[in-house]
C-alpha positions as CSV (number, residue, x, y, z in Angstrom):
1,M,0.1,-0.1,0.3
2,P,0.9,3.7,-0.8
3,D,2.5,5.0,2.7
4,L,-0.4,7.7,3.0
5,P,-0.9,9.7,6.3
6,C,-3.5,8.1,8.4
7,P,-7.0,10.4,9.1
8,A,-7.5,12.1,12.2
9,P,-8.5,10.9,15.2
10,I,-12.6,11.0,15.7
11,T,-13.8,10.8,19.3
12,L,-17.0,8.9,20.1
13,A,-18.8,8.6,24.0
14,G,-16.0,10.5,24.5
15,R,-13.2,6.9,22.9
16,R,-10.5,8.6,20.6
17,F,-10.3,6.4,17.5
18,D,-6.4,6.5,16.6
19,W,-6.7,5.5,13.1
20,G,-3.3,3.6,11.8
21,R,-2.5,2.3,15.5
22,R,-4.7,-1.1,15.3
23,T,-7.4,-2.1,14.1
24,Y,-10.8,-1.6,16.1
25,L,-13.9,-3.5,16.2
26,M,-17.3,-3.0,15.8
27,G,-19.4,-5.5,17.5
28,I,-23.2,-6.8,15.7
29,L,-26.6,-6.6,17.7
30,N,-29.4,-8.1,15.2
31,L,-32.4,-6.4,16.7
32,T,-34.3,-8.1,13.7
33,C,-36.1,-11.0,13.6
34,D,-34.9,-11.8,9.7
35,S,-31.1,-11.6,10.1
36,F,-29.0,-13.6,7.3
37,A,-26.6,-14.4,9.8
38,G,-29.2,-16.2,12.3
39,D,-28.6,-14.1,15.1
40,G,-32.6,-12.2,15.3
41,L,-32.3,-10.9,18.8
42,A,-35.3,-9.5,17.9
43,A,-37.3,-7.2,21.0
44,D,-35.2,-9.5,23.6
45,V,-34.3,-6.9,25.5
46,D,-32.4,-9.5,28.2
47,R,-30.8,-11.0,25.0
48,A,-29.5,-8.2,23.6
49,L,-27.6,-6.5,26.8
50,A,-26.0,-10.4,27.7
51,Q,-24.6,-10.1,23.9
52,A,-23.1,-6.7,24.3
53,E,-21.9,-7.2,27.9
54,R,-20.3,-10.7,25.9
55,F,-19.1,-8.4,22.9
56,A,-17.4,-6.3,25.2
57,A,-15.4,-8.6,27.2
58,E,-14.1,-10.0,24.0
59,G,-13.0,-7.0,22.6
60,A,-15.7,-4.7,21.1
61,D,-14.5,-0.9,20.5
62,I,-18.4,0.0,19.2
63,L,-21.7,-1.8,19.3
64,D,-23.9,-1.5,16.2
65,L,-27.3,-1.7,17.0
66,G,-29.8,-2.7,14.0
67,A,-33.8,-2.9,13.8
68,E,-34.4,-3.7,10.1
69,S,-32.5,-6.7,7.8
70,T,-30.1,-5.2,5.4
71,R,-30.0,-8.7,3.6
72,P,-31.5,-8.5,-0.3
73,G,-34.8,-8.7,-0.5
74,F,-35.7,-7.5,3.1
75,T,-39.2,-6.3,4.3
76,P,-38.6,-2.7,5.0
77,V,-39.9,-2.0,9.0
78,S,-40.9,1.6,9.8
79,A,-39.3,4.2,11.8
80,E,-41.4,3.7,14.7
81,Q,-41.2,0.0,15.3
82,Q,-36.9,0.5,14.4
83,I,-37.6,3.2,17.3
84,A,-39.8,0.7,19.7
85,R,-37.5,-2.2,19.0
86,L,-33.7,0.1,19.2
87,L,-34.2,2.9,22.3
88,P,-35.3,0.0,25.1
89,V,-32.0,-1.7,24.8
90,L,-30.4,1.1,23.7
91,E,-31.3,3.0,26.5
92,R,-30.1,-0.1,29.0
93,L,-27.1,0.5,26.8
94,R,-26.5,3.7,27.9
95,D,-26.2,3.3,31.9
96,L,-24.6,-0.1,31.9
97,C,-21.8,0.1,29.1
98,D,-18.9,2.5,28.2
99,L,-18.6,1.6,24.4
100,P,-19.6,3.3,22.0
101,L,-23.3,3.0,20.3
102,S,-23.7,2.6,16.4
103,V,-27.3,2.5,15.1
104,D,-27.3,0.6,11.5
105,T,-30.3,3.1,10.0
106,T,-30.9,4.6,6.8
107,S,-34.4,7.2,8.4
108,G,-33.5,10.3,9.5
109,E,-36.4,10.0,12.4
110,V,-34.7,6.5,13.6
111,A,-31.3,8.5,13.8
112,Q,-32.7,11.7,15.8
113,A,-34.0,9.7,18.1
114,V,-31.6,7.1,19.0
115,L,-28.8,10.3,18.7
116,A,-31.3,11.9,21.4
117,A,-31.0,8.7,23.1
118,G,-27.1,8.3,23.2
119,A,-26.1,7.4,20.1
120,S,-22.7,8.8,18.5
121,L,-22.6,6.6,15.4
122,I,-24.8,6.3,13.1
123,N,-24.6,3.9,10.2
124,D,-26.4,4.3,7.1
125,T,-26.2,1.9,4.1
126,S,-27.7,4.1,1.9
127,G,-24.4,6.3,2.3
128,L,-26.8,9.3,3.1
129,R,-28.1,9.2,-0.3
130,G,-31.4,8.1,1.2
131,D,-33.5,9.7,3.7
132,T,-32.4,13.4,2.7
133,G,-33.3,14.7,6.5
134,L,-30.2,11.8,7.9
135,A,-27.5,14.1,7.3
136,S,-28.2,17.2,9.0
137,T,-29.6,15.4,12.1
138,V,-26.4,13.9,12.3
139,A,-25.0,17.4,12.0
140,E,-26.5,18.5,14.0
141,T,-24.6,17.1,17.2
142,A,-22.0,15.5,17.8
143,A,-22.0,11.6,16.6
144,A,-20.1,10.7,13.6
145,A,-21.4,8.9,10.5
146,V,-20.5,5.8,8.7
147,V,-21.1,6.3,4.9
148,M,-21.4,2.9,3.0
149,H,-21.6,2.9,-1.1
150,N,-24.4,0.6,-1.9
151,Q,-24.6,-0.4,-5.2
152,R,-27.7,-2.1,-5.5
153,G,-29.9,-0.8,-8.7
154,R,-26.7,1.4,-9.7
155,P,-25.0,0.2,-13.4
156,F,-21.5,-1.3,-12.9
157,R,-18.4,0.4,-14.4
158,D,-15.4,-0.3,-12.4
159,V,-15.4,-1.5,-8.8
160,I,-13.6,1.1,-7.1
161,A,-14.3,3.5,-9.6
162,D,-18.2,3.1,-8.4
163,I,-17.0,2.9,-4.8
164,R,-15.4,5.9,-4.9
165,A,-18.1,7.8,-7.3
166,G,-20.6,6.6,-4.5
167,L,-18.8,8.0,-1.7
168,A,-18.0,11.0,-3.7
169,A,-22.1,11.8,-3.7
170,S,-22.2,11.0,-0.1
171,F,-19.7,13.6,1.3
172,R,-21.6,16.3,-1.7
173,V,-24.3,15.2,0.7
174,A,-22.8,15.1,4.0
175,A,-21.5,18.7,2.6
176,R,-24.4,20.5,1.7
177,A,-26.1,19.4,5.3
178,G,-23.0,21.2,7.1
179,L,-21.8,17.4,8.2
180,P,-17.8,17.9,8.3
181,R,-15.9,15.5,6.1
182,E,-13.8,14.4,9.0
183,R,-16.6,13.2,11.2
184,L,-17.0,10.2,8.3
185,I,-16.1,6.7,8.4
186,I,-16.2,4.6,4.8
187,D,-17.4,1.2,3.9
188,P,-17.3,0.4,0.9
189,G,-20.5,-2.3,0.7
190,L,-19.2,-5.6,0.8
191,G,-22.4,-7.9,-0.3
192,F,-24.6,-4.6,-1.3
193,G,-25.4,-5.3,-5.2
194,W,-21.8,-7.1,-6.0
195,E,-21.4,-10.0,-7.9
196,P,-19.5,-12.9,-5.3
197,Q,-16.4,-12.4,-7.1
198,Q,-17.0,-8.5,-6.9
199,N,-16.7,-8.6,-3.2
200,L,-13.3,-10.7,-3.1
201,E,-12.0,-7.6,-5.1
202,I,-13.1,-5.0,-3.4
203,V,-11.0,-6.3,-0.3
204,R,-8.4,-7.2,-2.9
205,R,-7.8,-3.7,-4.0
206,L,-9.3,-1.9,-0.4
207,G,-6.3,0.1,-0.6
208,E,-7.2,1.9,-3.4
209,L,-10.2,3.4,-1.0
210,R,-7.4,4.8,1.2
211,G,-6.5,8.1,-1.1
212,L,-9.6,9.1,0.2
213,G,-8.1,10.5,3.5
214,R,-11.2,8.2,5.3
215,P,-11.1,5.6,8.0
216,I,-12.5,2.4,6.6
217,L,-15.2,0.2,8.4
218,V,-15.4,-3.5,6.1
219,G,-18.2,-5.5,7.1
220,P,-17.4,-9.4,5.6
221,S,-18.9,-11.3,8.6
222,R,-20.3,-14.7,7.5
223,K,-20.9,-13.0,4.1
224,S,-23.3,-15.2,1.2
225,A,-19.4,-15.0,-1.1
226,I,-17.6,-16.8,2.0
227,G,-20.4,-19.5,1.5
228,L,-19.9,-19.6,-2.8
229,V,-16.3,-20.2,-1.9
230,L,-16.3,-22.6,0.9
231,D,-19.7,-24.2,0.0
232,V,-20.6,-23.5,3.4
233,P,-23.7,-22.4,5.1
234,V,-24.2,-19.3,7.6
235,E,-23.0,-21.3,10.6
236,Q,-19.9,-22.5,9.3
237,R,-18.5,-19.4,8.2
238,L,-15.9,-18.3,10.6
239,E,-12.5,-19.6,8.9
240,G,-14.1,-17.6,5.7
241,T,-14.9,-14.7,7.5
242,A,-11.4,-14.3,9.3
243,A,-9.4,-14.5,6.1
244,L,-11.4,-11.8,5.0
245,V,-10.7,-9.8,7.7
246,A,-7.0,-10.5,7.8
247,L,-6.8,-9.1,4.5
248,A,-8.9,-6.2,4.9
249,I,-6.8,-5.4,7.4
250,A,-3.8,-5.8,5.2
251,N,-5.1,-4.2,2.5
252,G,-6.3,-0.9,5.1
253,A,-9.6,-1.5,7.1
254,D,-9.6,0.8,9.8
255,I,-12.7,-0.7,11.3
256,V,-14.3,-4.5,10.8
257,R,-17.5,-5.2,12.0
258,V,-18.6,-8.6,13.1
259,H,-20.7,-11.4,14.7
260,D,-18.3,-12.8,16.3
261,V,-16.1,-10.5,18.0
262,G,-14.2,-12.6,20.6
263,A,-12.4,-14.6,17.5
264,M,-12.3,-11.7,15.7
265,S,-10.5,-10.0,18.1
266,R,-7.8,-12.2,17.8
267,V,-7.8,-12.9,13.6
268,A,-7.2,-8.8,14.0
269,R,-4.6,-9.0,17.0
270,M,-2.3,-11.1,14.9
271,T,-2.9,-9.2,11.6
272,D,-2.4,-5.6,13.4
273,A,0.9,-7.5,14.6
274,V,2.4,-8.4,11.0
275,V,0.9,-5.2,9.2
276,R,1.9,-2.6,12.2
277,G,4.2,-4.3,13.6
278,W,4.8,-5.9,17.2
279,E,7.4,-5.7,20.2
280,P,6.6,-8.4,23.3
281,S,5.5,-6.9,26.7
282,R,8.7,-6.4,29.1
283,G,7.5,-7.7,32.9
């Protein structure tokens, strides 16, 4: 990879994220009934809190809550229903956990409610190109946003060119809303409108996105491309996920969004030791 300067740190919920020093882990809390990964927690607040506590102990740096599936062909969930699923968990976590809380939503109404309840990051799979009010809602707070390039329904030219064009459009939306580029994290959108081989190409060419000057989040966890390559069901994709996590880190990822926090924390630490350097501790 070219030797590019790291983006300036971002502070979320009082925690400083220094890009380039190590890889950060985002643990997935699916408050849905139809998660592709089979880990939906629906409205079970106690299960969600227990999973969040386990993720924190296993090394998560951010918890990402979502109340609407983003799988292909998903059934939309109203803003009111998303809020009803999210707030009971978010409000409890805010009081019990000191990790930054992210919410996966494309709705400005949902973003407004969860930011008021203590979330510090909005993870938008539409890249601010869906609900026109979402970027303004984030801009009015101290929160940050993950802007993802979503290729669904868009013509294909070239993997990286398409991602760069999509993210450029997201940056323009953010600028018009007064949301500083320094508060944006980018996501190339693995699994969102790409063919399986294109998902693998994104990981292979991830370093080409570092020139955008923003931290890179990648979400390879249990994705269908792993199942197709290895011919395994979703519950047997741990090793494939580990391979993609390691390669994404080697190619420039700053955050990996995962279901299996404990295992991927070890993968990230080992990969960081090779990519970023490691010295034995001296006691």
